[in-house]
C-alpha positions in Angstrom: -3.2 -100.4 26.3 -2.1 -97.8 23.9 -0.5 -100.3 21.6 -3.6 -102.4 21.4 -5.1 -102.1 17.9 -8.5 -102.3 19.4 -7.8 -99.1 21.6 -10.0 -96.1 20.9 -12.7 -98.2 19.2 -16.3 -97.9 20.1 -18.8 -100.5 19.1 -16.1 -102.2 17.1 -15.7 -99.1 15.0 -12.1 -98.2 13.9 -10.4 -94.7 13.8 -11.2 -92.3 11.0 -9.5 -93.2 7.7 -7.1 -90.3 6.8 -6.7 -91.5 3.3 -10.4 -91.2 2.8 -10.4 -87.7 4.2 -7.6 -86.6 2.0 -9.2 -88.2 -1.0 -12.4 -86.3 -0.4 -10.6 -83.0 0.1 -8.7 -83.6 -3.2 -11.9 -84.3 -5.0 -13.4 -81.0 -3.6 -10.4 -78.9 -4.6 -10.3 -80.5 -8.0 -14.0 -79.7 -8.4 -13.3 -76.0 -7.4 -10.5 -75.8 -10.0 -12.5 -77.5 -12.7 -10.8 -80.9 -12.8 -12.8 -84.2 -12.9 -12.2 -86.4 -9.9 -10.3 -89.7 -10.6 -12.0 -93.0 -9.9 -11.0 -95.0 -6.8 -8.0 -97.3 -7.3 -6.8 -100.0 -5.1 -4.2 -98.8 -2.7 -0.8 -100.3 -2.9 1.3 -100.9 0.1 2.7 -97.5 1.2 0.1 -95.6 -0.8 -1.4 -94.1 2.3 1.8 -92.1 3.0 2.1 -91.0 -0.7 -1.5 -89.8 -0.7 -1.0 -87.7 2.4 2.1 -86.0 1.0 0.5 -85.3 -2.3 -2.6 -83.8 -0.7 -0.5 -81.6 1.6 1.5 -80.2 -1.3 -1.7 -79.5 -3.3 -3.2 -77.7 -0.3 -0.1 -75.6 0.2 0.0 -74.7 -3.5 -3.7 -73.7 -3.3 -3.0 -71.6 -0.2 0.0 -69.9 -1.7 -2.0 -69.2 -4.9 -4.8 -67.7 -2.9 -2.4 -65.5 -0.9 -0.7 -64.4 -4.2 -4.1 -63.5 -5.7 -5.2 -61.6 -2.6 -1.9 -59.6 -2.6 -3.1 -57.9 -5.8 -5.8 -55.9 -3.9 -4.8 -52.3 -2.9 -6.7 -49.2 -1.7 -6.4 -45.8 -3.2 -7.3 -43.0 -0.7 -9.0 -39.7 -1.6 -6.5 -37.2 -3.0 -4.3 -40.0 -4.3 -3.8 -41.8 -7.6 -2.7 -45.4 -8.3 -0.2 -46.0 -11.1 -0.2 -49.6 -12.3 2.9 -51.0 -14.0 2.8 -54.2 -16.2 6.2 -55.8 -16.3 7.7 -52.4 -15.5 5.7 -50.5 -18.1 2.9 -48.0 -17.5 -0.5 -49.6 -17.9 -3.1 -47.4 -16.2 -3.9 -44.8 -13.6 -6.5 -45.8 -11.0 -8.9 -43.5 -9.1 -9.6 -43.7 -5.3 -11.3 -46.8 -4.1 -10.5 -50.6 -3.7 -8.5 -51.7 -6.7 -6.9 -55.0 -7.9 -4.0 -55.7 -10.2 -2.2 -58.9 -11.2 0.1 -59.5 -8.3 3.9 -59.1 -8.3 6.0 -59.8 -10.3 3.7 -59.4 -13.2 2.2 -56.1 -12.2 2.8 -53.5 -9.5 1.0 -50.4 -8.2 2.4 -47.2 -6.8 0.0 -44.9 -4.9 1.0 -41.2 -5.4 -0.4 -38.4 -3.2 -1.3 -35.6 -5.6 -3.0 -33.4 -3.0 -0.1 -33.0 -0.6 1.5 -29.6 -0.6 5.3 -30.0 -0.7 7.7 -27.1 0.3 11.2 -26.3 -1.0 13.3 -23.6 0.6 15.8 -21.6 -1.3 18.4 -19.5 0.5 17.6 -20.7 4.0 16.7 -23.9 5.9 13.7 -24.0 8.4 14.3 -20.4 9.5 15.1 -17.2 7.5 17.9 -16.5 9.9 19.5 -19.8 9.0 20.8 -18.5 5.7 22.5 -20.4 2.9 24.8 -17.8 1.3 25.6 -20.0 -1.7 21.9 -19.9 -2.6 20.8 -16.6 -1.2 23.3 -14.1 -2.6 22.2 -12.8 -6.0 23.3 -9.9 -8.3 20.9 -7.2 -9.4 20.7 -5.2 -12.6 22.5 -2.2 -11.0 25.4 -4.5 -9.9 24.4 -4.7 -6.3 24.3 -7.9 -4.2 21.1 -8.8 -2.3 20.3 -11.6 0.1 17.1 -13.3 -0.9 15.2 -16.2 0.8 12.3 -17.8 -1.0 9.8 -20.6 -0.1 8.2 -22.6 -2.9 5.1 -24.8 -2.5 4.1 -27.3 -5.1 1.7 -30.2 -5.8 1.6 -33.0 -8.4 -0.4 -32.4 -11.5 0.5 -35.7 -13.3 1.5 -38.7 -11.2 2.9 -40.6 -14.2 5.3 -37.8 -15.2 6.2 -37.4 -11.6 7.2 -41.1 -11.3 8.9 -41.6 -14.6 10.5 -38.1 -15.4 11.9 -37.2 -12.0 14.8 -38.8 -10.3 14.7 -36.4 -7.3 11.7 -34.1 -7.5 12.8 -31.7 -4.7 16.2 -31.2 -6.4 14.5 -30.5 -9.7 12.2 -27.9 -8.0 15.2 -26.4 -6.1 17.3 -26.0 -9.3 14.4 -24.5 -11.3 13.6 -22.1 -8.4 17.2 -21.0 -8.1 17.5 -20.4 -11.8 14.3 -18.5 -12.0 15.0 -16.3 -9.0 18.5 -15.4 -10.3 17.1 -14.5 -13.7 14.2 -12.3 -12.3 16.4 -10.6 -9.7 19.1 -10.0 -12.3 16.7 -7.9 -14.4 15.6 -5.6 -11.5 17.3 -2.9 -9.5 18.1 -3.2 -5.9 15.4 -0.7 -4.8 12.7 -2.6 -6.7 13.8 -5.9 -5.1 13.6 -4.4 -1.6 10.4 -2.4 -1.7 7.0 -4.0 -1.3 5.6 -3.7 -4.8 8.8 -5.0 -6.4 8.8 -8.0 -4.1 5.3 -9.0 -5.1 6.3 -8.7 -8.8 9.3 -10.9 -8.2 7.1 -13.6 -6.7 4.7 -13.6 -9.7 7.5 -13.6 -12.2 9.4 -16.4 -10.5 6.3 -18.6 -10.3 5.5 -18.1 -13.9 9.1 -18.9 -15.0 9.4 -21.9 -12.8 6.2 -23.4 -14.2 7.5 -22.9 -17.7 10.7 -24.7 -16.9 9.1 -27.7 -15.1 6.4 -28.1 -17.9 9.2 -28.1 -20.5 10.8 -31.1 -18.7 7.4 -32.8 -18.2 8.0 -33.2 -14.5 4.3 -33.4 -13.5 4.8 -30.7 -10.9 2.5 -27.7 -10.4 3.8 -24.6 -8.5 1.1 -23.4 -6.1 2.9 -20.5 -4.4 6.1 -18.6 -4.3 6.7 -16.5 -1.1 9.6 -14.1 -0.8 10.6 -14.6 2.9 13.2 -12.0 3.0 15.3 -9.6 0.9 18.1 -7.4 2.1 21.7 -6.4 1.8 24.5 -8.8 2.9 25.4 -8.8 6.5 28.8 -7.1 5.7 27.1 -4.0 4.5 23.9 -4.1 6.5 24.7 -1.0 8.6 25.3 1.2 5.5 22.3 -0.2 3.8 20.1 0.7 6.8 21.4 4.2 6.6 20.4 4.4 2.9 17.0 3.0 3.7 16.4 5.5 6.4 17.5 8.3 4.1 15.1 7.1 1.5 12.3 7.0 4.1 13.2 10.6 5.1 13.1 11.6 1.5 9.6 10.2 1.1 8.5 11.8 4.3 9.8 15.2 3.2 8.1 14.8 -0.2 4.8 13.9 1.5 5.1 16.9 3.9 6.0 19.2 0.9 3.0 17.8 -1.0 0.7 18.4 1.9 2.0 22.0 2.3 1.5 22.6 -1.4 -2.0 21.2 -1.2 -2.7 23.7 1.5 -1.0 26.7 0.1 -1.8 26.4 -3.6 -5.6 26.4 -3.2 -5.3 29.3 -0.8 -3.1 31.3 -3.2 -5.5 30.5 -6.1 -8.4 31.8 -4.0 -6.5 35.0 -3.2 -5.6 35.4 -6.8 -9.2 34.9 -7.8 -10.3 37.5 -5.2 -7.7 40.0 -6.4 -8.7 39.4 -10.0 -12.3 40.1 -9.1 -11.3 43.2 -7.2 -9.2 44.4 -10.1 -12.1 43.8 -12.5 -14.4 45.7 -10.1 -11.9 48.5 -9.8 -11.5 48.6 -13.6 -15.3 48.8 -14.1 -15.5 51.5 -11.4 -12.7 53.6 -13.0 -14.2 53.2 -16.5 -17.6 54.2 -15.3 -16.2 57.2 -13.4 -14.2 58.2 -16.4 -17.2 57.9 -18.6 -19.3 59.9 -16.2 -16.6 62.6 -16.0 -16.3 62.7 -19.7 -20.1 63.1 -20.0 -20.1 65.8 -17.4 -17.2 67.5 -19.1 -19.0 67.4 -22.4 -22.1 68.9 -20.7 -19.9 71.6 -19.0 -18.2 72.3 -22.4 -21.6 72.9 -23.9 -22.5 75.4 -21.2 -19.0 76.9 -21.3 -19.4 77.6 -25.0 -22.6 79.4 -24.1 -21.2 81.6 -21.3 -17.4 81.2 -21.0 -16.8 84.0 -18.5 -19.3 82.7 -15.9 -18.1 79.2 -16.3 -14.5 80.3 -15.9 -15.2 82.1 -12.6 -17.3 79.2 -11.3 -14.5 76.8 -12.0 -12.0 79.1 -10.4 -14.0 79.4 -7.3 -14.6 75.6 -7.0 -10.8 75.0 -7.4 -9.9 77.6 -4.7 -12.6 76.1 -2.4 -10.9 72.7 -2.7 -7.5 74.1 -2.2 -8.3 76.4 0.8 -10.7 74.1 2.5 -8.0 72.5 4.6 -6.2 75.7 5.7 -7.0 77.7 8.9 -6.4 81.1 7.3 -8.8 83.3 5.6 -7.6 85.2 2.6 -9.5 88.3 1.6 -9.2 89.5 -2.0 -9.9 93.2 -2.3 -11.2 94.3 -5.5 -9.0 96.8 -7.2 -6.3 96.3 -4.6 -2.7 95.1 -5.1 -2.2 93.2 -1.9 -4.0 90.3 -0.3 -4.6 90.3 3.5 -5.3 87.2 5.6 -6.8 86.7 9.0 -5.0 84.3 11.4 -8.1 82.8 12.7 -6.2 79.9 14.3 -4.1 82.3 16.4 -7.2 84.3 17.4 -9.0 81.2 18.5 -6.0 80.1 20.5 -5.7 83.5 22.2 -9.4 83.5 23.0 -9.1 80.1 24.7 -6.2 81.1 26.9 -8.1 83.3 29.4 -10.6 80.6 30.1 -7.8 78.0 30.7 -6.1 80.4 33.1 -9.2 81.1 35.0 -9.8 77.4 35.4 -6.3 77.0 36.7 -6.8 79.7 39.3 -10.0 78.2 40.6 -8.3 74.8 40.8 -5.5 76.2 42.8 -7.9 77.9 45.2 -9.8 74.7 45.8 -6.6 72.9 46.6 -5.4 75.5 49.1 -8.7 76.0 50.9 -11.5 78.5 51.1 -10.0 80.5 53.9 -6.6 81.0 52.2 -6.3 84.0 49.8 -3.8 83.5 47.0 -2.7 86.1 44.5 -2.0 84.9 41.0 -0.8 87.3 38.5 -3.0 87.2 35.4 -1.6 88.6 32.2 -3.5 91.5 30.7 -4.9 90.6 27.4 -6.9 93.7 26.9 -3.8 95.5 25.8 -2.8 92.9 23.3 -6.2 92.6 21.7 -6.5 96.3 20.8 -2.9 96.2 19.5 -3.8 93.4 17.1 -6.9 95.2 16.0 -4.8 98.4 15.4 -2.4 96.3 13.3 -5.3 95.0 11.2 -6.7 98.5 10.7 -3.3 99.8 9.7 -3.1 97.1 7.1 -6.5 97.9 5.8 -5.5 101.6 5.5 -2.3 100.6 3.6 -4.3 98.5 1.3 -6.8 101.3 0.7 -4.0 103.6 -0.2 
């Protein structure tokens, strides 16, 4: 029967003594903790229950202590740093790996990701078209308003400063970025903000100024990149601004075309000028050489003239008249001792001599066109009477000249 005290016995052996088991367990735990075991004492009535309760409490305490100690282990991944605080004060910074600290509430550890690239947007959210006018509108040095959107990326350079000197790191970066952008844009003209070179200069200046501000506050933040996402005129004046931009582009295009034309024309003009200069130098050398030759010839003629002036005078006269009369078709005869000069109209004589031949050719051509059997009569002027008359006129002139 279940209530029989002899139930469950085998070979007259009783059930396992729980007190003995707990006593042995207590002795082992005390040995682990460095306590000497107590000698066996006689158990009083009800001691078995007290021993069980005491052993359970001790085991629970040991278990809780073990769990508390194990809770002090933590792992620091690559690219992260562990910051250990002792009673709320900074104690050390741990490197990647398995680490241990005195568990809470004595010490605590914060693992900070220093390799993560964080982004802050100024003037827009998520998309440059989603503008934030209160952040994007800025005043330039020439008193124009521009709409600027900037993206800032940063990492952590000092995890201790990041944890203890920043209440909200993103807000700190946002405020430093807005301050720096407004200061840099306020020192530049609108054209320099909008063109490519000016935008790159703005990014460099903003990054430098932001880093100076954050370092001055010991924020433990390092600015890695400042990207100017967009810069333009406000939407209210966008149309007029685009006209101005197109006009500026046309101006640059015309300047480039003019420069190209100048690069083509100027070298050519310089070449022509050099050629004309060389021709002028050559002509000058030719004229000078000719003049020198004429002067030398004149000096030689002068020497001969001084020897025979009359002969030289007549020769010079004849050469001059030859040059003058070489282009005329008339022959002038100078009679010695006579008062009048007669001339022969050689051109008229040649023309008259050629007329009979041309008339004969015309008659033969007309006969050939009519036919061989047809006889045509063409009056031919009589030139025999005109030629003697001209000869008589010349003879009469000769006689008058002889008189």
